[in-house]
NUFITI-837171 format. One record per residue (C-alpha): residue number from 0; x, y, z. Coordinates in Angstrom, 3 decimals. Example, Ala and Ser with C-alpha at 12.3 -4.5 7.8 and 13.67 -1.06 7.14 Angstrom:
<fitis>
  pos         X         Y         Z
    0    12.300    -4.500     7.800
    1    13.670    -1.060     7.140
</fitis>
This chain:
<fitis>
  pos         X         Y         Z
    0     0.061    -0.015     0.165
    1     1.524     3.694    -0.793
    2     1.966     5.553     2.329
    3    -0.160     9.066     2.533
    4     1.295    12.115     4.386
    5     0.273    15.353     5.260
    6     2.482    18.634     3.230
    7     0.245    21.241     3.946
    8    -2.516    22.629     6.168
    9    -4.763    25.902     5.981
   10    -7.551    27.040     8.205
   11   -10.215    29.483     9.243
   12   -11.651    29.026    12.706
   13   -13.608    30.973    15.375
   14    -9.682    31.434    16.900
   15    -8.423    32.722    13.946
   16    -7.573    32.103    10.199
   17    -3.919    30.640    10.399
   18    -2.419    27.846    11.505
   19    -0.206    29.083    13.718
   20    -2.368    31.644    15.531
   21    -5.395    29.306    16.358
   22    -3.065    26.268    17.307
   23    -1.495    28.945    19.741
   24    -4.747    30.436    20.930
   25    -6.259    26.880    21.147
   26    -3.067    25.628    23.199
   27    -3.564    28.628    25.428
   28    -7.046    27.840    26.616
   29    -8.897    30.780    24.745
   30   -12.410    30.562    23.410
   31   -13.966    31.827    20.071
   32   -17.567    32.195    21.263
   33   -19.334    35.311    21.194
   34   -23.166    36.062    22.045
   35   -25.319    36.682    19.299
   36   -26.923    40.270    19.718
   37   -28.066    41.052    16.759
   38   -32.296    41.733    16.892
   39   -32.901    38.674    14.747
   40   -31.617    36.267    17.591
   41   -33.904    38.012    20.264
   42   -36.508    35.479    20.337
   43   -34.383    32.177    19.980
   44   -33.458    30.694    23.002
   45   -29.676    29.844    21.953
   46   -27.922    33.240    22.167
   47   -24.462    31.780    21.683
   48   -22.676    30.810    18.493
   49   -18.294    31.014    17.767
   50   -18.180    32.884    14.295
   51   -15.066    33.705    12.229
   52   -12.962    36.927    12.898
   53   -13.582    39.334    10.136
   54   -11.384    41.884     8.922
   55    -7.950    43.152     7.408
   56    -5.471    41.620     9.659
   57    -3.692    38.757     8.765
   58    -5.594    36.831    11.193
   59    -8.645    37.671     9.932
   60   -11.040    37.079     7.186
   61   -11.315    39.509     4.468
   62   -13.563    38.166     1.416
   63   -11.670    40.668    -1.043
   64    -8.604    39.363    -0.410
   65    -9.569    35.587    -1.583
   66   -12.016    36.582    -4.546
   67   -13.076    39.616    -6.687
   68   -16.065    41.343    -6.325
   69   -17.213    39.866    -9.388
   70   -16.730    36.153    -7.736
   71   -18.586    37.279    -4.738
   72   -21.508    37.565    -6.308
   73   -21.557    33.588    -6.653
   74   -19.822    32.367    -3.990
   75   -21.179    31.449    -0.455
   76   -19.642    32.224     2.463
   77   -18.432    28.642     2.930
   78   -16.906    28.788    -0.769
   79   -15.080    31.817     0.438
   80   -13.877    30.108     3.709
   81   -12.632    27.351     1.398
   82   -10.617    29.079    -1.000
   83    -9.182    31.159     1.971
   84    -7.902    27.650     4.117
   85    -7.416    25.904     0.764
   86    -4.814    29.167    -0.458
   87    -2.900    28.521     2.775
   88    -2.527    24.673     2.190
   89    -1.123    24.843    -0.974
   90     1.460    27.810    -0.411
   91     2.429    25.999     2.746
   92     2.876    22.545     0.943
   93     4.654    24.522    -1.507
   94     2.723    22.762    -4.073
   95     1.881    24.727    -7.612
   96     2.415    21.955   -10.524
   97     3.021    23.834   -13.653
   98     3.137    20.500   -15.977
   99    -0.145    19.037   -17.012
  100     0.648    15.698   -15.795
  101     1.251    16.885   -12.111
  102    -2.336    18.721   -12.282
  103    -3.654    15.260   -13.777
  104    -2.824    13.723   -10.672
  105    -3.447    16.641    -8.165
  106    -7.370    16.229    -7.370
  107    -9.544    17.721    -4.718
  108   -12.042    16.668    -1.889
  109   -13.730    19.249     0.012
  110   -17.379    18.563     1.218
  111   -19.918    21.407     2.682
  112   -23.017    20.248     4.529
  113   -24.816    23.675     4.522
  114   -24.326    27.058     2.398
  115   -24.599    30.853     2.976
  116   -23.997    33.390     0.511
  117   -22.317    36.716    -0.182
  118   -25.008    38.855    -2.587
  119   -21.602    41.132    -3.411
  120   -19.393    42.611    -1.208
  121   -21.609    45.626    -0.940
  122   -24.345    43.741     0.959
  123   -21.188    42.024     2.888
  124   -19.522    45.705     4.289
  125   -22.889    47.030     4.884
  126   -23.825    43.957     7.276
  127   -20.349    44.376     8.844
  128   -19.426    40.964     7.564
  129   -22.662    39.529     9.570
  130   -23.092    35.883     8.496
  131   -25.207    35.585     5.585
  132   -28.115    32.538     5.000
  133   -27.610    28.860     4.708
  134   -29.182    27.344     1.726
  135   -32.712    26.815     2.736
  136   -32.866    30.485     3.430
  137   -31.271    31.028    -0.104
  138   -34.240    29.025    -1.489
  139   -37.010    30.623     0.524
  140   -35.905    33.874    -0.555
  141   -35.380    32.950    -4.495
  142   -39.073    31.243    -4.438
  143   -40.295    34.470    -2.737
  144   -38.498    36.648    -5.745
  145   -40.322    33.888    -8.140
  146   -43.661    34.923    -7.296
  147   -42.876    38.463    -8.620
  148   -41.162    37.260   -12.197
  149   -38.819    34.818   -13.592
  150   -36.739    37.521   -14.235
  151   -36.429    38.355   -10.631
  152   -34.366    34.924    -9.559
  153   -30.760    35.754    -9.743
  154   -28.585    33.507   -12.519
  155   -26.215    32.689    -9.414
  156   -28.907    31.025    -7.465
  157   -27.840    27.453    -8.414
  158   -23.844    27.694    -8.438
  159   -24.361    29.414    -4.379
  160   -26.347    26.128    -3.440
  161   -24.376    23.290    -4.793
  162   -22.601    21.652    -2.245
  163   -19.667    20.654    -4.612
  164   -18.607    23.739    -5.491
  165   -15.887    24.448    -2.869
  166   -14.378    21.195    -4.299
  167   -15.117    22.980    -7.920
  168   -13.563    26.328    -7.366
  169   -10.404    25.037    -5.924
  170    -9.843    23.294    -8.371
  171   -10.640    25.492   -11.334
  172    -8.688    28.198    -9.525
  173    -5.465    25.804    -9.255
  174    -6.132    23.552   -12.417
  175    -6.024    20.553   -10.568
  176    -7.514    17.569   -12.979
  177    -7.281    14.612   -10.695
  178   -10.585    13.410    -8.469
  179   -12.910    16.269    -7.930
  180   -15.003    15.004    -5.170
  181   -17.294    16.512    -2.135
  182   -18.707    14.371     1.156
  183   -21.629    15.652     2.353
  184   -22.167    13.817     5.275
  185   -23.437    15.992     8.164
  186   -20.913    16.465    10.721
  187   -18.855    14.088     9.285
  188   -18.155    15.948     6.211
  189   -14.677    17.214     7.179
  190   -13.078    13.933     8.282
  191   -14.839    12.056     5.780
  192   -13.204    14.406     3.186
  193    -9.836    13.634     4.554
  194   -10.222     9.671     4.779
  195   -11.656     9.661     1.144
  196    -8.504    11.538    -0.256
  197    -6.400     9.200     1.659
  198    -8.066     6.293    -0.306
  199    -7.751     8.067    -3.571
  200    -3.951     8.268    -2.682
  201    -3.583     5.109    -1.242
  202    -5.033     3.264    -4.160
  203    -3.244     4.983    -7.097
  204    -5.865     7.632    -8.395
  205    -4.041    10.476    -7.249
  206    -0.640    12.098    -5.913
  207    -1.771    14.594    -4.192
  208    -5.011    15.807    -2.669
  209    -6.191    18.956    -1.415
  210    -9.113    18.016     1.335
  211   -10.972    18.770     4.094
  212   -14.627    20.877     4.901
  213   -16.248    24.009     5.289
  214   -19.399    25.233     6.748
  215   -20.978    28.764     7.152
  216   -24.138    28.187     8.957
  217   -24.389    30.837    11.640
  218   -27.781    32.594    10.971
  219   -31.336    32.977    12.636
  220   -32.913    30.078    10.430
  221   -29.897    27.450    11.147
  222   -30.174    28.474    14.966
  223   -34.057    28.444    15.110
  224   -33.665    24.741    13.388
  225   -31.199    23.324    15.648
  226   -32.592    25.061    18.810
  227   -35.986    23.507    17.937
  228   -34.444    20.234    18.208
  229   -33.401    21.354    21.593
  230   -29.699    20.314    20.282
  231   -28.251    23.702    21.549
  232   -26.585    25.410    24.742
  233   -28.850    27.513    26.182
  234   -27.575    27.630    29.686
  235   -24.701    29.892    29.515
  236   -26.715    32.841    27.041
  237   -24.697    35.333    29.524
  238   -21.472    33.850    29.820
  239   -20.885    32.642    25.882
  240   -17.105    31.524    26.290
  241   -18.458    28.777    29.261
  242   -21.167    27.476    26.884
  243   -19.293    24.750    25.245
  244   -18.211    22.212    27.642
  245   -17.419    18.477    26.200
  246   -17.619    15.947    28.616
  247   -18.813    18.376    31.737
  248   -21.393    17.737    34.015
  249   -23.036    20.944    33.256
  250   -23.237    20.227    29.235
  251   -26.289    21.395    27.946
  252   -26.160    21.259    23.960
  253   -23.878    22.571    21.611
  254   -22.731    25.854    20.016
  255   -22.673    26.431    16.365
  256   -19.454    27.380    15.271
  257   -18.426    28.013    11.661
  258   -15.336    27.770     9.413
  259   -12.799    25.552     6.841
  260   -10.050    23.277     7.313
  261    -7.993    22.079     4.195
  262    -5.265    19.619     3.902
  263    -2.817    18.840     1.655
  264    -2.205    15.163     1.260
  265     0.628    13.534    -0.565
  266     2.145    10.116    -1.537
  267     5.119     9.426     0.477
  268     8.068     9.314    -2.112
  269     6.265    12.154    -3.936
  270     6.663    14.314    -0.707
  271    10.084    13.185    -0.401
  272    11.246    13.541    -4.102
  273    10.537    17.645    -3.795
  274    11.878    17.879    -0.115
  275     8.441    18.772     1.170
  276     7.872    19.588     4.644
  277     5.870    16.344     5.889
  278     3.591    17.172     9.091
  279     2.349    13.602    10.139
  280     1.350    10.579     8.143
  281    -2.493     9.489     7.840
  282    -2.364     5.602     8.719
  283    -5.678     4.305     8.884
  284    -9.271     5.263     7.964
  285   -12.634     3.555     9.558
  286   -16.263     4.410     8.719
  287   -19.466     2.948    10.171
  288   -23.204     3.575    10.923
  289   -25.050     3.583    13.765
  290   -28.363     2.514    12.273
  291   -30.224     3.596    15.389
  292   -31.480     7.178    15.329
  293   -31.732    10.323    12.781
  294   -30.254    12.524    15.202
  295   -29.207    10.145    18.661
  296   -26.254     8.046    18.547
  297   -26.929     4.482    19.906
  298   -25.972     4.811    24.124
  299   -23.971     2.064    23.765
  300   -21.809     3.884    21.393
  301   -21.741     0.733    18.750
  302   -21.318     3.327    16.098
  303   -17.950     4.761    17.256
  304   -16.570     1.575    18.569
  305   -16.943     0.273    14.923
  306   -14.983     3.061    12.982
  307   -12.356     3.497    15.639
  308   -11.716    -0.434    15.415
  309   -11.794    -0.117    11.538
  310    -9.410     2.896    11.360
  311    -7.049     0.494    13.467
  312    -7.353    -2.732    11.422
  313    -6.311    -0.825     8.163
  314    -3.513     0.990    10.370
  315    -2.348    -2.777    11.581
  316    -2.442    -1.170    15.060
  317    -3.477    -2.355    18.365
  318    -5.441    -0.014    20.324
  319    -2.346     0.093    23.151
  320    -0.558     1.918    20.228
  321    -3.072     4.977    20.279
  322    -2.046     7.570    23.202
  323    -4.476    10.170    22.266
  324    -8.106    10.321    21.055
  325    -9.330    13.933    19.759
  326   -12.957    13.278    20.122
  327   -15.918    14.206    18.332
  328   -17.608    15.443    21.987
  329   -19.599    18.121    20.898
  330   -21.162    19.180    24.659
  331   -24.337    17.490    24.140
  332   -25.584    14.632    27.133
  333   -26.129    11.724    25.445
  334   -23.483    12.263    22.399
  335   -20.683    12.761    24.888
  336   -21.255     9.868    27.092
  337   -21.524     7.265    23.731
  338   -18.328     8.096    22.936
  339   -16.568     8.022    25.778
  340   -18.460     4.345    26.084
  341   -17.104     3.249    23.209
  342   -13.748     4.432    24.406
  343   -13.779     2.301    27.159
  344   -14.854    -0.565    25.307
  345   -12.195    -0.332    22.959
  346    -9.083     0.730    24.789
  347   -10.181    -1.249    27.584
  348    -7.144    -0.929    30.339
  349    -4.805     1.186    28.018
  350    -7.482     3.947    28.610
  351    -8.291     3.040    32.395
  352    -4.705     3.347    33.291
  353    -4.135     6.738    31.976
  354    -1.840     5.621    29.395
  355    -4.386     7.504    26.441
  356    -5.140    11.057    26.860
  357    -8.586    12.301    25.489
  358    -9.992    15.634    24.556
  359   -12.367    17.617    22.587
  360   -11.365    20.845    20.917
  361   -14.998    21.758    20.830
  362   -14.945    24.086    24.128
  363   -13.012    26.628    22.398
  364   -14.699    26.640    18.670
  365   -17.341    25.232    19.215
  366   -18.994    22.547    16.717
  367   -17.960    23.402    12.979
  368   -20.519    20.966    11.610
  369   -19.212    19.789     8.125
  370   -16.084    21.606     8.857
  371   -15.603    20.372    12.330
  372   -13.555    17.186    11.196
  373   -11.313    18.395     8.912
  374   -10.219    21.595    11.467
  375   -10.137    19.285    14.241
  376    -7.939    16.740    12.325
  377    -5.446    19.500    11.422
  378    -5.149    20.201    15.330
  379    -4.580    16.517    15.899
  380    -1.952    16.573    13.034
  381    -0.284    19.214    14.809
  382    -0.928    17.498    18.361
  383     1.537    14.348    16.813
  384     4.121    16.621    15.238
  385     4.786    19.416    18.135
  386     4.234    16.904    21.206
  387     1.390    18.885    22.571
  388    -2.672    18.159    23.319
  389    -4.408    20.496    23.387
  390    -7.187    20.849    26.251
  391   -10.430    20.689    26.717
  392   -12.054    24.310    27.596
  393   -14.576    24.262    30.474
  394   -14.100    20.779    31.552
  395   -14.844    21.284    35.508
  396   -16.612    18.288    36.672
  397   -16.695    15.159    35.102
  398   -19.791    12.700    34.757
  399   -19.520     9.144    35.832
  400   -18.925     8.208    32.263
  401   -15.679     9.412    32.398
  402   -14.797     8.656    35.846
  403   -10.711     7.308    35.453
  404   -10.156     8.473    31.840
  405    -7.013    10.727    31.466
  406    -9.297    13.730    30.271
  407    -7.435    16.671    29.392
  408    -8.573    19.881    30.529
  409    -7.909    23.597    30.409
  410    -4.713    24.392    28.510
  411    -2.398    21.844    26.313
  412    -0.216    19.430    27.855
  413     3.018    17.741    26.847
  414     2.522    14.426    25.167
  415     5.410    12.187    25.828
  416     6.450     9.506    23.218
  417     5.713     5.910    25.103
  418     6.776     4.097    21.600
  419     8.646     4.905    18.416
  420     5.983     7.561    17.378
  421     2.971     9.486    18.955
  422    -0.422     8.373    17.151
  423    -3.764     9.285    17.769
  424    -7.234     8.420    16.460
  425    -9.785    11.986    15.443
  426   -13.468    11.158    15.556
  427   -15.946    12.295    13.827
  428   -20.128    11.642    13.935
  429   -23.275    12.871    12.429
  430   -26.835    13.159    12.060
  431   -28.288     9.788    10.421
  432   -25.800     7.998    12.178
  433   -22.690     8.305     9.831
  434   -19.057     8.040    11.381
  435   -15.676     8.102    10.509
  436   -12.201     8.201    12.676
  437    -8.975     8.582    11.124
  438    -5.551     7.092    12.590
  439    -2.930    10.003    12.538
  440     0.736     8.962    13.598
  441     3.743    11.510    14.005
  442     6.082    11.088    10.639
  443     9.528     9.453    11.564
  444    11.761     7.882     9.100
  445    11.809     4.117     7.970
</fitis>
């Protein structure tokens, strides 16, 4: 089997829009969650979210730095996020092939779930860069315009709502002609994007893949939709920084975030031949289904157990090889508990004796939905490379399901090698019972 490594990283997140800055803030215990103060949220029970910081500094997002005014007419927020992160990842990897043969062996696999729109830069500036609308709102507004006549429907309506267009725009911008793929699997989207790209390279369909996930869903319609499902946190509206608290006894729902995570994956010998910087190696990828409920995981954690077990099987590793699990853990009462049951079942005494660290990034950045797995995979890659495990923000008192496990709270802590290399699992789960786990390793020679 061909070996697959990570050679480029790009991020747009509530903690910032550069990998170095977001990683530093995460390790220092910073939180990117804010109060929703717009009048549009006045009657919504949840009033907290984790938006992407906007501005003109290197650590913030400025749409005009990503696309021209004419391009912004048909790009959604999520597409802009993906283009920003892809630019950084491609530049970081130093991969800008000029030869057609190289472009034909480079693909894109970037997914998204819900979309937002940028109806021209003037609207963006007028709203002071407030989040736009997801695809449902776009469809609704277009339906209202249609009542006024055929000509009232924007010719950019379809390009703004197609979920594969983030991957399409990246492919077109760089001329990449390899596999052009889009996963749209709820909150597992970002990790599926990376895992599918890993398989494309491993099986010879490409030598390089630009992959990940993007999401921009902070708006009244989506907040209301999740609030009606009682999925969002409402107990910390006056203390936004404390609202997302994975594993904590006081957790009462997730906090919606937004952003994009893009990685450049590359076949090992291809990366070595051009002296590329190698962050980490992808060893295995596991998928499963809960086959249980449209939104709730099986209480036993069976789906989580299966995808972790399958990732280890492909990596040809025993559970005792893993010394860190970056959990999906969204801060919901049922979801966190089910994942911990799966961890206990798979890792047993290895976890219960404190040999394996566990944490969730969502206390700091909220739940980025379709981008969550990709952004958190980037943090897991950096943890493997730097030997530092990010802590779980707002973890103050664990419940019975996590007693005896080594949960990392607050700021980051050192990750000492107990074997030849540091190896982690990254989990992502989504509505409909779709699950994925990715096995990521520190890169070592040999």
